[in-house]
N, C-alpha and C positions, 0 to 999 in steps of 0.2 A: 290419365290419372293412375297413380301407382296402386298396387295392391294394398288394401287397407289392413290394419291390424285386426286381430281376432278378439272379440269381446270375451272376457273371462270374468269369473267371479272371484278370483284370487290371484295374487302375485306370489312367485316362488323366489325366496331369498336364501342364499347360503350364509349361515351365521356360524362362525367357528367350526366350519366343516360339516355342518348339519343343515339340510334343507328345511326351511320353515315357510309356512303359508301366511300371507297377510291378506285379509279380506275386509278390513275395517273401513271406516269413513276415509275419504281421500284426503281430508285435511290432517289426518293423523301423522305426526312426525315420527322419524325413525327412533327417537329416544323413547317415546311412549310405547311404540311397538316392541322394542327390545325389552323394556322393563316389564311389559305385559307377558313376555315370554320367560320371565324369571331371571333375566340378565340385568341385575340391578347395580352393577359396578358404575355404569354411566349414570350421572346425576343431573338433575335440573337445578341450576343456580340462578342465572339471570334470564334465561329463555330468550336471549337476544343475540347469542353468539359472542359474548364478551368475556365470559369467565372460563370457558373450556372444560368445565366439569363433565360435559356430555360427550367429549371427544371419542371417536371410534376410528378404525382403519378401514379403508375401502381399497380393493384392488383396481387400479386404474391403468389404462394403456400408457406406455412410456415412449411411444413414437417409433420404436424400432422392433416391434413384435415382442417386447418384454413387458413386465408388470412393475409398477411402482406402488408401494404401500403408501397411501395418502391419508392423512388425518383430516377429518372434517367435524363440524359441529352437528351432532345428530339431532339437536333440538330444533334446527331450522329445516332440515332436509325432509321432504315428504317420504314416508315409508314406501310408497308406491314407486318412488324414484330408484329404489334398490332392486326392482324386479330383475331377476336373472344375474344379480351381482354377488360378489363375495365380500363379506363383512367379517372383521375380527374385532371383538371387544376385549377389554382388559382381562376378562375371564379366559378368553381363548388364547392369550399369549403364552400362558403356562399350561402344561399338560401333566396330569397326574402328580407325581412327586417332583417333577421338574419345574423349577422356578425360572422364569425368563430372566436373562441378564439385566434388563432394564429394571424389572421389579426387584431383583436382588440388590442392585446398587442403591436403589431408593431405600431399601430396608436397612442395609448395613451402614449407610451414611446418614441415617436419621432424617430422610427426606419427607417424612410423614408424621404428623401429630394426630389431628382428628381423623384424617384419612378421607374427608369428603372430596377434596380436589385431586387426590392421588391417582385414581384410575385415569382421569383425563390427562394428567401430566405424563403418565406412563404411555398412553397411546400416542401423544405427540412426540415423546422421546423415542418411541419405537419407530415412528415414521422417519425420524432423523437417523436413527441407528441403522435403518435399512436403506438410507438414501444412496443411490448409485454413485460411486466415485468419491464417497465421503472420506476425507483425510483427517478432519477433526470435527468435533461437535459444534454446530452452529447454534448458539443459544437463542438466536432469534426464532428458532423453530418452536420455542416455548412462549413466544410473545402473546399468544392468545389464551394462555392459561394463568389463572390467578389462584394464589394461596393466601388465606387470611391469617393463618396461625403458625405455620412452620417456620417461615423465613426462607428466603431464596438461596442463601449460601449453601446449605446442605443439598438442595435440589440441584444447584449448579455443580456441586462437587460430584453428585451421582452421574450427571450427564457427561461431565468431562472425564470421568473414570472409565467410561464405556470403551471397549475395544471394538474389534470388527466381528461380525457374525461367524460362527464356526461353520465348517463345511457340512456338518450334520444338521444345521438349522433348517427346519422345514420351510419356514416363511421366507428365508433367504433363497432357498432352492426354488421355491414357487415363482420367484421373480424372473427366472429364465424363460418361463412360458408366457404365452399371450394372456392378457386380461380378458375376462368374459366380454363377449360381444354385447352391444346394447340390445335389450329385448324389447321388441315392439309390444306395447301395452295398451289395453283398453279395459280399464277396471271401471265398471259402471255400477254404482250403487243407487238404485232408483228412489223415488220419493217414499217416505215412510210417514206414519202419523206424527212423528216428532220432527220432521223436516227432511230436506234433501241432503242425502249423504254424498252426492256429487259424482262426477265422472273425471277420471284421470286417463289421459291418452298420451302415449309416447309413439309418434308415427315412425314408420320405417325409413322415410326419407323426406327431403325438403318438399318435394312435390305433394306428398300426402299432407304434410303440415300446412302448406299454403291452401290446399283444398279445404281442410278443416277450418282454417282461419277465415276463409271466404264464406263458408256455409254456416258458421256458427258465430254470429257477431258478439255474443256474450262470453266467448271463450277467453280465458286469462292465460297469457304466455308466462311460463315459469322456466327458469334455467337453474341457477345455483340456489335459488330460494333464500338468499341471504337478506333480501328485503321483504319478500312475501312471507317468509317464515316468521319474521317479527310481527307482521300484521296479524297473522293467525294466532300467535301465542299471546301477544300483549293486548290486542284490540278485539280478539275473538272474531276476526273477519273470516268469512267463508266464501267459497266460489262454487257454483254449480258445475262448472266445466273448466278443467285445467288442461293446457297443452304444453307438454314438456319438450323443449327444443335443445336441451343441453348436450345431447349425444348425437345430434344429426351430423353425419359425416361431412356434408357439404358446408357446414358452418365451423369446421374444426381444423382448418389448415392455415399455414402461413405461406404466402406466395410472394415471391420477389420478381419484379420486372425492372426494366430499365427506368421506368417512370415512377414506380411506387412500390411500397410494401403493403400487401393486403393481409389483414389479420381476421380470421374467422370469428364471428361474433360469439360463438358458443365456447370458445376457448376460455379456460379459467385464467385469472391473473397470474397464477403460478406457472401455467403452461405457456402463456405469452412471454413471461420473464425468461423461462428456459429456452423457448424457441428463438427469441430475438438475441439472446446471449450477449447483451450489451451493445448491439448494433444500432440501437436508437438510444443514445445517451440520456435524453430527457426522460424517457420512460424508465430507463434504468435508475434514475434518481427518484422517480415517483414510487416504484413498486415497494421498496422497503418501508415507506411511510403509509402505505395503503392498509389500514386496519391491521390484521394479524395474519400469520401464515395460515391458520385454520380458516379464516374468511377468504383469503386469496386462493385457497385450494378449492373453494366452492363458487365464489363470485365470478361471473363472466364479464368480459369487457363490453359485450353488447347489452347485458343487463344493467350495468352501471350507467350506460347512456340511455337505455330504454325507459328507465324510471322518470327521466326528465328532472331529476332533483337538482336544485341549485347548489348543493353542497357536495355533490359527487366529486371524487378526487381525480378521475381521469379526464373530465372535460377541460379544465384549465390547461393541462399539458397538451392534449390533443388539439385544442384551439390554437395554441402557440405553434404547433406543428402543421397547421392548416389542413387538418384531416378532413376527409369526406366519408360519408356513410353510404353504403349500398343498401337500399331498401328494396326488398323482394316481395312480390305478390303473385297471384295466379296469372296476372296479365303481363308479368315481366319484371324488369329491374329499372330502378332509376337511382341516380347519384345525387346526393345533397351535401353541400358544404356544411360541416358541423356548425359553423358560425351562423347558418340560416336555419338550423334544425330546431332550436328551442324558441317557442313563441310566447310562453307565459309560464307561471308557476306549475310545474309538472305537466306542461302542455308542449306538444311538438307538432311538426308538420307530418308525422307519420299518419297515414290514412287507414281507415278500417280495411282489414285484409292484408296489411303490410307488416313485415317484421324486418329488423336490422339483420342483414346477412353477413356484413363485413365492414371493417374499418380500413380505409386506405390512407396511408401517409405518403405524401408526395416526396420524390427524390429530386435533387440532392438535399440532404438535411442541412439546416442552418447550423453553423459551427458552435456558437456560444449559447449554452442553454443552462437553465436552472429551474428546479421545482421547489417552491417554498410552501410549507404547510404550517399554518399557525393554529395550534390547538392547545388544550389544557394539559394533555399528555403528549409525549414525544411519539409514542407508538400506540396503536390500537385505540384511536379516538377519531371523532368526527371533527372536521376542520371548521374553525371559525372563519378563516380566510385561506384560500389556496391560490397561488399564482404560478403560472408557467411562463417562462421566458425563452425566446429563441431570437438571437440577434446576430447579424452579420456585420463585421467591421472590416473595411478595406482601406489600407493606408491611413488608419486613424479616424476614418469617417464611417458613421453608421449608414449602411446602404439598405438595410432591411431590419425591421423590428416587428415581432409578433408577440403579443402578450395576452394570455388567457387568464380570466379571473373567475373565481368561484366564491360563494358566500357573501357577496356584496350587492346582490340584486335578486329579483325573482327568478332569474335564469343565469346560467353561466354565460359569459360574454367576452368579447374581444375589447381590449382597451385601445380603441382606435385613435382617440385623441392623443394619447401618450405615444402611440406608435408614430403618428405624424409629427409629434414634437421632437422625436429622436432622429428620424430619418433625414439624411442630408446634413447632419450636424456632427461636429467632432465628438468622438467618444472620450469625453473629459468629465471631470467631477462637476464643472460648472454646468455642462449640458444636463447631466444626471440630476443635479439639484433642481433645475428648472422643470425638467420632465416629471420629477417626483411630485411636485405640486399639482401638475396636471393629473397624474395618476391618482392622487388622493381624492380628486373630485369625480373619478369614474364610478359608475354604479349608483345605487341608491341603498346604502347599508342601513340596517335597522338594529334596534335593541332587541335582544332575546337572552335566553338563559346561558348561551355560550359566550356572548360578547356584546358590548355596547356598540352603537353606531360610531361613536367617537373613537373607540379602540380600533375598530375595523379601518376607519379612515387613516389613523396613525400607522397601522400596519401596512397599508398600501403605500403610504409615503416612504416609509423606511425600507420597504422591500426592494425598491429599485436601487437605492443606495447600497443595500446589502449585496445585490446581484453584481453591481459594479465592483465592489470590494472583492468579491469572490473571484471575478475574472482577473482583476489586477494582481491578486495573490497568485493565481494560477500562472499568469504570464511571468511573474517574478521567479516563481519556482522553476518554471521551464527554462528561463534564461540562465539560472544558476546551475543547471545540470551539465 
């Protein structure tokens, strides 16, 4: 067993260059902590990570010994998760009489009216402003920020007017040095007459985490807290014992072998996107449609699978890729195909004492892929239906088809009947039309506030035809080059 963390009565957090102590209840989010410290620029709008009014910057490792300023939703993140970390709020971007370039552009171009959303926009814009290698401003960096009164044109104007940081910019210079190491944490707030204020533990390594998980059956695993944070804020859910696994070094790498690509479960979606760098095209199509940049900066790939949600965006794509999960416990590891992982609504084969340590994608990759997400908004929304396709066509015949579905049953699932309908048949519109009818009957879609069962069935039917059209267009464009 590894050396355990030291129990303390408070966490130490660097905020705008000043160390501050946090000793509140472990369910306290970073937003409430910061506002309690008098830093009120960050606001609560939705309390669900959708509006971005609460955005802040955190110094995160960039994989090469440097730092990346990363924007996150402070309304979801437990304050205790910031133990030993560096945080910058909108107030901290400007110093004294100096106004930060992002704030200045927002002011001179009329990017703010009531101002409620402005600090969150400024923090997201600053993260993009400091993005390593940036040549132009990616407006998708603002996809998690909402403004109700200003209008987006002046905000876009401000973003696109930004140049590059000057040599004297302190935050830019800070990026050349390593980000703070993850601080082992054991913040224990015992029972009080008004209730249990909880315990928050961040173990030093995976071995310690697995020991805690084995010895404390009631402990709740938390990583990016993009799901748990909503439960805390909206439903008032509390946990007596939290185990933070998001910074465990054993869960934060990408490893390539001749047989597979292994992705650490504690990597955020943004980190996976950067680490893969387009080498898994199906995931490359998924990432821009997964919530917002603010959420992807916090949400982990293991967490999205660990919740067992039938509407998570990664399962359909990973099912099409025939991914496997590595489940670790104190007794060792076992590998489970993702297709066998989900057993019921938010239920999985994961046993007490186990956690997801990695996702493995077998190689070679199937060449023809697509990810389709049907939702009310193009970005930053929960899917009504999500479909992942991976098809191999040789000499005009489908030799392999894998299709993952989400939002059409109590669990994500493989469309096995449709796969069988396609394999061994010519890749033609006639085949696709016939298989589309089979696909429409897959799953057990239901009526809810996002979509009707009839609509979901119609989307399944049309999705295969859309996939075929996409591939046909791609082949036509390739032939014309």
